[in-house]
N, C-alpha and C positions, 0 to 999 in steps of 0.2 A: 404560524409556527409557534409552539409553546416552548418557553424556556424556563429553566429552573433559576434559583437565586444566584447562581454563579454565571449565568448567561449561556449555559450549555443547552442544546436542544434536549427536550425531554427524552430520557432513555440513553442519552449519550454521556459517557463518563470522560472526564479529563484525564489524559495520560501524562505521567511525569516526563515522558520523552518528547511531548509536544505533537505526536502524530495525530492525524485526524482520519476518520473513516471516509472511504470513497468506494461506492458501489460500482463495479464494472462487470459486464457479462463476458465470459470467455467460453470458447469451445471446450467441451468436456475432455477432448484429447490433450489440450494445452494444460488444463487443470491437473490432469493425471501426470503429465510430464513434469510440471512444476513441483508437485508433491514428491515425485521420485527424486528429483534433484535435491530438494530440501532434505529428504531423509538420508540420502547418500552423503551429503555434505554436513549433516547434523545441524541444519539451520531451520528457521521458520520459513514458511512459504512467502510471507511478506518480505523477508530479507532477500530472498531470491529475486522477487519482482522488483524491489527497490534497486538492487544492484544492476539489473538489466535496464531499467528505466534511466538510472543515472548515467550509464554508459551511452545509451541512445541519445539522451538530451545533451550530453557533452559534445556530440557531433553537430549540434544545431547552434551555429554561431549567431544567427540573427534573432534569437529569442530574447525578450526583455528579462532582466534579472529581477 
């Protein structure tokens, strides 16, 4: 893996909010529905995904913090 002077992977930029990129594969119908929800709620798709994942993970008591 090649890193730049700041320790980021080549091509990866540091975000001021601390978010990191994660590649996941989703069914096309889910992607379409996420984009619709994001548009209706005037949010970014990643914000929709984050809120759903946060709610799901909040139900998992046995996960390490």
